[in-house]
C-alpha positions as CSV (number, residue, x, y, z in Angstrom):
1,G,125.4,173.6,124.9
2,Y,122.3,172.6,126.8
3,Q,120.1,169.7,125.9
4,R,116.4,169.2,126.3
5,R,114.0,166.4,125.6
6,V,112.5,168.3,122.7
7,H,115.8,168.5,120.9
8,G,116.0,164.7,120.4
9,G,114.2,163.3,117.4
10,R,111.9,160.3,117.4
11,Q,112.5,156.9,115.8
12,A,111.8,156.7,112.0
13,T,108.3,155.5,111.2
14,H,109.2,153.3,108.2
15,T,105.7,153.5,106.7
16,K,105.0,150.3,104.8
17,L,102.7,149.5,101.9
18,G,99.5,147.8,103.3
19,A,96.0,148.4,104.8
20,R,95.8,151.8,106.4
21,K,97.0,152.0,110.0
22,L,97.7,155.3,111.7
23,I,99.0,156.1,115.2
24,F,98.8,159.6,116.7
25,V,101.8,161.2,118.3
26,K,101.6,164.2,120.7
27,G,103.4,167.2,119.4
28,R,104.1,170.7,120.8
29,G,101.3,173.0,121.7
30,G,98.8,170.2,122.3
31,N,98.9,169.2,118.6
32,V,98.4,165.7,117.4
33,K,100.4,164.3,114.5
34,P,99.0,161.4,112.6
35,R,101.7,158.8,111.6
36,A,101.0,156.2,108.9
37,L,102.5,152.9,109.9
38,R,100.8,151.3,106.8
39,I,99.1,153.0,103.9
40,D,98.0,152.0,100.4
41,V,95.9,154.9,99.1
42,G,96.6,158.5,98.3
43,N,95.6,161.5,96.3
44,Y,97.7,161.8,93.1
45,T,97.8,164.8,90.7
46,W,98.2,164.6,86.9
47,A,99.7,168.0,86.4
48,S,99.4,168.3,82.6
49,Q,95.6,167.6,82.9
50,S,95.2,169.7,86.1
51,I,93.3,166.9,88.0
52,A,93.8,164.9,91.1
53,K,92.3,161.5,91.9
54,K,92.3,159.2,94.9
55,T,94.0,155.9,93.9
56,R,95.7,152.8,95.2
57,V,99.4,152.4,95.6
58,S,100.4,149.0,94.1
59,D,104.2,148.9,94.5
60,V,107.4,150.7,95.3
61,A,109.5,150.9,92.2
62,Y,112.6,153.0,93.0
63,N,114.2,155.0,95.8
64,A,117.2,157.1,95.3
65,T,118.2,157.0,99.0
66,N,118.4,153.2,99.5
67,R,117.7,150.0,97.6
68,E,116.5,148.4,100.9
69,L,113.5,150.8,101.0
70,V,112.3,149.3,97.7
71,K,112.7,145.7,98.9
72,T,110.8,146.3,102.1
73,K,108.2,148.5,100.3
74,T,108.8,151.5,102.6
75,L,107.0,154.7,101.6
76,V,108.9,157.9,102.1
77,K,108.8,161.3,100.5
78,N,110.2,161.2,96.9
79,S,109.8,157.4,96.5
80,I,108.9,156.3,93.0
81,I,105.9,154.1,93.1
82,H,103.3,152.4,90.9
83,I,99.7,153.6,91.2
84,D,96.5,152.2,89.8
85,A,95.6,154.0,86.5
86,N,91.9,153.2,86.5
87,P,90.6,156.4,88.1
88,F,92.6,158.5,85.6
89,K,91.5,156.3,82.7
90,A,87.8,156.7,83.7
91,W,88.2,160.5,84.0
92,Y,90.0,160.7,80.6
93,L,87.2,158.7,78.9
94,Q,84.5,160.9,80.4
95,H,86.4,164.2,79.7
96,Y,87.7,163.5,76.2
97,G,85.6,160.6,75.0
98,V,88.9,158.6,74.4
99,E,89.7,155.3,76.1
100,L,93.4,155.1,77.0
101,G,95.3,151.9,76.9
102,K,93.3,150.6,73.9
103,K,94.5,149.7,70.4
104,K,93.1,151.9,67.7
105,D,91.2,149.0,65.9
106,D,89.2,147.6,68.8
107,A,87.1,150.7,69.5
108,P,84.3,149.9,71.9
109,E,80.6,150.6,71.1
110,R,80.0,154.2,72.2
111,P,76.8,154.9,74.0
112,K,74.5,157.3,72.1
113,Q,75.5,160.9,72.8
114,S,73.9,164.2,71.8
115,K,75.5,166.4,69.2
116,H,76.2,169.0,71.9
117,T,78.2,166.4,73.9
118,L,80.1,165.2,70.9
119,A,81.0,168.8,69.9
120,K,82.2,169.5,73.5
121,L,84.4,166.4,73.5
122,A,85.8,167.3,70.0
123,H,86.6,170.9,71.3
124,R,88.4,169.5,74.3
125,Q,90.4,167.0,72.2
126,K,91.5,169.8,69.8
127,D,94.4,171.1,71.9
128,N,94.9,168.1,74.2
129,Y,98.4,166.6,74.4
130,I,99.3,163.5,76.4
131,D,102.9,162.4,76.9
132,P,103.4,159.2,74.8
133,K,105.3,157.5,77.6
134,V,102.4,158.2,80.0
135,A,99.9,157.0,77.5
136,D,102.0,153.8,77.1
137,Q,101.8,153.1,80.9
138,F,98.0,153.0,80.7
139,N,98.4,149.7,78.7
140,Q,99.8,148.1,81.8
141,G,97.1,149.7,84.0
142,R,99.6,151.3,86.3
143,L,101.4,154.6,86.3
144,L,104.7,155.8,87.8
145,A,104.3,158.4,90.4
146,C,106.3,160.2,93.0
147,I,105.3,160.7,96.7
148,S,105.4,164.4,97.6
149,S,103.9,164.2,101.1
150,R,105.7,162.8,104.2
151,P,103.6,159.7,105.3
152,G,105.4,159.4,108.6
153,Q,104.6,163.1,109.4
154,S,101.2,163.7,107.9
155,G,99.7,160.2,107.7
156,R,99.0,160.7,104.0
157,C,100.6,159.3,100.9
158,D,100.0,161.9,98.2
159,G,102.0,162.8,95.2
160,Y,102.1,163.4,91.4
161,I,102.3,161.3,88.2
162,L,105.7,161.5,86.6
163,E,105.8,163.1,83.2
164,G,108.3,164.5,80.7
165,K,112.0,164.7,81.5
166,E,111.4,163.4,85.0
167,L,109.6,160.3,83.8
168,E,112.3,159.6,81.2
169,F,115.0,159.9,83.9
170,Y,113.3,157.3,86.2
171,L,112.4,155.0,83.4
172,K,116.1,154.9,82.5
173,K,117.0,154.2,86.1
174,L,114.5,151.4,86.3
175,D,115.8,149.8,83.0
176,R,119.3,149.9,84.5
177,R,118.0,148.1,87.6
178,K,116.5,145.3,85.5
179,K,119.7,144.5,83.7
């Protein structure tokens, strides 16, 4: 068969964890593709609560492809990472009036709120469910998440917080790694 320059791929980007640094690569049709060489923030969704928050990536926890990608803190699609829980904690407090990651007995002094606000918070709390394993992670101040964007292709590091069966699966994997 015939070969053209467009048929060859480019070198892998190997996006690392660090202060944001992008390069722009020319693509077909005059398009420009941002490539993240280093990135440390992204937009992460919390599916069960239907929200997304911009937050910091603190560490790479697990990668099914290669152990080396964890050691070198390389960010690729489907990497399991630790993200900062504070933006989600603040939202939860504001939305439900409940502070996550606190013991029951040391309740903080609540600012004075109107009856309407208290009723609204109570109504929201009524059918709210939070995965105990996710709630437990708020104690450490960081959550396990999965990258769903391709940092080397889009220049972004976005993803979702792990919950349910998927979270259990990766917690088991991480426990095995520690032993």
